[in-house]
C-alpha positions as CSV (number, residue, x, y, z in Angstrom):
1,M,-17.1,-17.6,-34.7
2,A,-15.3,-20.1,-33.4
3,W,-14.2,-23.4,-34.4
4,I,-12.8,-26.0,-32.5
5,R,-9.9,-28.7,-33.9
6,R,-10.6,-32.0,-32.6
7,G,-6.3,-33.1,-32.5
8,G,-4.7,-33.0,-29.4
9,L,-7.7,-34.1,-26.9
10,T,-5.9,-37.3,-26.1
11,V,-4.9,-36.2,-22.1
12,A,-7.0,-38.8,-19.6
13,A,-7.3,-38.7,-15.9
14,T,-9.6,-40.3,-13.1
15,V,-10.0,-38.3,-10.4
16,A,-12.5,-39.2,-7.6
17,G,-14.3,-41.5,-9.9
18,V,-14.7,-38.7,-12.4
19,M,-12.4,-39.5,-15.9
20,L,-11.3,-36.0,-17.0
21,V,-10.8,-36.1,-21.0
22,G,-8.9,-33.2,-22.5
23,V,-5.6,-30.8,-22.2
24,P,-5.5,-27.8,-19.5
25,A,-6.9,-24.3,-20.7
26,A,-3.6,-22.3,-21.6
27,S,-5.7,-18.7,-22.3
28,A,-9.0,-17.2,-22.3
29,A,-10.9,-15.4,-25.1
30,T,-13.7,-13.0,-25.8
31,G,-16.5,-12.6,-27.8
32,T,-19.8,-10.5,-28.6
33,V,-23.5,-12.5,-28.2
34,N,-24.9,-11.6,-31.6
35,T,-28.6,-13.0,-31.6
36,S,-31.1,-10.2,-33.1
37,G,-32.3,-9.4,-29.8
38,V,-33.5,-12.6,-27.8
39,A,-31.1,-13.1,-25.1
40,L,-28.8,-16.5,-25.4
41,T,-29.6,-19.3,-23.0
42,V,-26.7,-20.9,-21.2
43,R,-26.6,-24.5,-20.3
44,S,-25.0,-26.3,-17.6
45,G,-23.8,-28.7,-20.7
46,A,-22.8,-28.2,-24.6
47,G,-26.1,-29.3,-25.9
48,T,-29.7,-28.2,-26.2
49,G,-30.7,-31.0,-23.9
50,Y,-28.7,-29.7,-20.7
51,T,-31.2,-27.7,-18.1
52,A,-30.6,-23.8,-18.8
53,T,-28.6,-22.0,-15.8
54,G,-29.2,-18.6,-17.2
55,S,-28.8,-16.2,-20.4
56,V,-26.7,-13.5,-21.8
57,P,-28.3,-10.5,-23.4
58,D,-28.2,-9.7,-26.9
59,G,-24.8,-7.7,-27.3
60,N,-23.0,-8.6,-24.4
61,S,-19.6,-9.8,-24.2
62,V,-18.6,-13.1,-22.7
63,T,-15.2,-14.8,-21.4
64,I,-14.5,-17.9,-23.4
65,T,-12.8,-20.5,-21.1
66,C,-12.3,-23.1,-23.1
67,Q,-14.4,-25.2,-26.1
68,T,-15.8,-28.4,-26.9
69,R,-18.4,-30.4,-29.4
70,G,-22.3,-30.5,-28.5
71,T,-25.4,-30.3,-30.0
72,T,-25.1,-28.7,-33.9
73,V,-26.7,-25.6,-33.5
74,T,-27.8,-22.7,-36.7
75,G,-27.3,-19.2,-35.8
76,T,-26.2,-15.9,-37.1
77,Y,-23.1,-17.2,-38.0
78,G,-24.0,-20.6,-39.7
79,T,-24.2,-23.9,-38.3
80,S,-21.7,-25.0,-35.7
81,S,-21.6,-28.2,-33.1
82,V,-18.8,-25.9,-31.2
83,W,-20.2,-24.5,-27.5
84,D,-18.3,-22.1,-25.5
85,K,-17.7,-22.4,-21.8
86,I,-18.0,-19.0,-20.3
87,T,-17.8,-17.3,-17.0
88,S,-20.7,-15.3,-16.4
89,P,-23.2,-16.6,-15.6
90,A,-21.2,-20.2,-15.5
91,G,-21.9,-22.8,-18.4
92,Y,-22.0,-23.2,-21.9
93,V,-23.2,-21.3,-25.1
94,A,-23.7,-22.1,-28.7
95,D,-20.9,-20.8,-30.8
96,A,-23.0,-20.4,-33.6
97,Y,-24.3,-17.1,-31.9
98,V,-21.1,-15.7,-30.7
99,Y,-18.7,-13.2,-32.5
100,T,-15.3,-13.7,-31.9
101,G,-13.3,-12.2,-34.8
102,S,-12.1,-15.5,-36.1
103,D,-13.1,-18.7,-37.9
104,G,-10.0,-20.3,-35.9
105,T,-9.6,-21.7,-32.5
106,V,-10.3,-18.9,-30.0
107,A,-9.8,-21.3,-27.0
108,P,-8.1,-24.3,-25.5
109,P,-10.7,-27.7,-25.4
110,C,-12.3,-28.0,-22.4
111,I,-11.7,-30.7,-20.0
112,Q,-14.8,-33.1,-20.4
113,T,-16.3,-35.0,-18.0
114,V,-17.0,-38.9,-18.3
115,T,-19.6,-39.8,-15.2
116,D,-23.0,-41.3,-14.2
117,D,-24.6,-38.4,-14.6
118,Y,-28.0,-40.7,-15.6
119,P,-31.3,-39.5,-14.1
120,Y,-32.7,-43.0,-13.2
121,K,-29.6,-44.8,-11.5
122,S,-31.1,-45.2,-8.6
123,D,-34.8,-46.5,-10.1
124,S,-36.2,-49.5,-11.0
125,W,-35.2,-51.5,-13.6
126,S,-38.5,-53.0,-14.2
127,E,-40.1,-49.2,-15.1
128,A,-39.7,-47.7,-18.4
129,D,-38.2,-44.6,-18.8
130,P,-39.9,-40.9,-20.5
131,W,-38.8,-42.5,-24.0
132,L,-40.1,-45.8,-23.4
133,F,-37.3,-48.0,-22.4
134,Y,-36.3,-50.1,-19.3
135,K,-34.5,-48.2,-16.9
136,R,-31.2,-48.7,-16.2
137,E,-30.6,-50.6,-19.3
138,C,-28.1,-50.6,-22.0
139,V,-30.8,-48.9,-24.7
140,S,-32.4,-46.6,-21.8
141,F,-28.3,-45.0,-21.0
142,A,-27.7,-44.6,-25.0
143,A,-31.0,-42.9,-25.7
144,W,-30.8,-40.4,-22.7
145,R,-27.3,-40.1,-24.1
146,V,-28.6,-39.0,-27.7
147,R,-31.2,-36.8,-26.5
148,Q,-28.6,-35.0,-23.8
149,R,-25.6,-34.4,-25.5
150,L,-26.9,-34.6,-29.4
151,G,-30.6,-32.7,-28.5
152,V,-32.3,-35.5,-30.3
153,D,-35.8,-36.0,-29.8
154,F,-35.1,-39.5,-30.1
155,T,-37.7,-42.3,-28.4
156,N,-38.4,-45.8,-29.1
157,S,-40.4,-45.1,-31.6
158,Y,-37.9,-42.5,-33.4
159,G,-38.1,-42.2,-37.6
160,G,-41.8,-44.0,-37.1
161,V,-39.7,-47.5,-36.3
162,H,-39.8,-49.7,-33.1
163,W,-35.9,-50.0,-31.7
164,G,-36.5,-52.6,-29.3
165,N,-33.8,-54.4,-28.3
166,A,-30.0,-53.6,-29.0
167,I,-29.6,-56.1,-31.3
168,N,-32.3,-54.7,-33.4
169,W,-30.8,-51.0,-33.5
170,D,-28.7,-51.2,-36.4
171,N,-32.1,-52.3,-38.8
172,A,-33.8,-49.8,-36.7
173,A,-31.6,-47.2,-37.5
174,S,-31.3,-47.9,-41.0
175,A,-34.9,-48.1,-41.7
176,A,-35.2,-44.6,-39.7
177,G,-32.7,-43.5,-42.0
178,V,-30.0,-43.2,-39.4
179,R,-26.6,-43.6,-41.1
180,V,-25.0,-47.1,-39.7
181,D,-21.3,-47.6,-40.6
182,H,-17.6,-48.7,-39.0
183,T,-16.3,-45.4,-38.1
184,A,-16.1,-44.7,-34.5
185,K,-16.8,-41.0,-33.7
186,V,-17.7,-39.2,-30.5
187,G,-21.7,-39.1,-30.0
188,A,-22.1,-42.2,-32.0
189,V,-23.8,-45.0,-30.6
190,A,-21.6,-48.2,-30.3
191,Q,-23.8,-51.2,-31.1
192,W,-23.1,-55.0,-31.3
193,N,-25.5,-57.6,-32.6
194,T,-24.3,-60.8,-29.7
195,G,-26.0,-62.7,-27.2
196,T,-29.9,-62.3,-26.9
197,Y,-30.4,-59.1,-26.7
198,G,-27.0,-57.5,-28.1
199,H,-25.5,-54.4,-26.9
200,V,-25.2,-50.7,-27.1
201,A,-22.5,-48.0,-25.2
202,Y,-21.8,-44.1,-26.2
203,V,-19.1,-42.8,-27.7
204,A,-17.8,-40.5,-25.4
205,R,-14.0,-40.5,-26.8
206,V,-11.9,-41.6,-30.0
207,N,-8.1,-42.0,-29.4
208,S,-5.6,-41.4,-32.1
209,D,-4.4,-45.4,-31.2
210,G,-7.5,-46.3,-32.6
211,T,-9.5,-47.0,-29.1
212,I,-12.5,-45.8,-28.2
213,L,-14.2,-44.6,-24.7
214,V,-17.4,-45.9,-24.3
215,E,-20.1,-45.2,-21.3
216,E,-22.8,-47.8,-21.0
217,Y,-25.5,-49.2,-18.6
218,N,-26.0,-53.2,-17.9
219,Y,-22.5,-54.5,-19.5
220,L,-20.0,-55.3,-16.6
221,S,-22.5,-54.8,-14.0
222,A,-25.7,-55.6,-13.6
223,H,-27.9,-52.5,-14.5
224,N,-25.4,-50.5,-13.1
225,Y,-23.1,-47.7,-15.1
226,D,-19.5,-48.1,-16.5
227,T,-16.6,-47.1,-18.8
228,R,-14.6,-49.2,-21.1
229,T,-11.5,-48.4,-23.4
230,I,-11.7,-50.6,-26.2
231,S,-10.8,-51.3,-29.8
232,A,-13.2,-49.3,-32.0
233,S,-12.7,-52.5,-34.7
234,S,-14.6,-54.9,-32.2
235,V,-17.3,-52.6,-32.4
236,G,-20.3,-54.4,-34.5
237,N,-21.5,-50.7,-35.9
238,F,-21.5,-47.2,-35.0
239,I,-24.7,-45.4,-35.4
240,H,-25.2,-41.9,-35.9
241,F,-27.7,-39.6,-35.1
């Protein structure tokens, strides 16, 4: 089973409006799917919230071009948030089901895209999304990222608590048993208790210089997407699902 070290993923570049975070792949690796008979689902991204693009039969060999973090999965080789990007069929598989012959890193870190793939970007912001936040608001985008990237079935009533506006998310998280602290991590929700409604954003990157890259809606431009690199210490709270 392969585990990936996050150190060194500090290179960032912008290409055609899409930010790429990571380092170029140096070499591929191979692994063998072990699912005790069931085909392993291949997904379009590193998480159970991404769409399926195909499957790999149990026992088949796969070529791993790179590895990244995503939804935590419990499989044949324990519990891991590592996902392997494979070539055929193209996509990502949970590393917890892949034998590589090593507990160390076997492939380079993936180049990760940071882009506006929010499915309601053209919808009216007066409409509710499926998890009962208003579309194109910061809370809707953050909720969608948590569902998509982390595989958490998050809604406006998650944990039996009403989450509501962003200004209430720290209190709601605490009431729902979700950890709230001041430590920035990829996959956390950055939360501020400023203004009338507060604000939330998704942490896409944590940099070695104390800054973080966040993705968000309805901040720099009303009801639209943007990214910002800001000081981690400037964030009020970090919510960890």
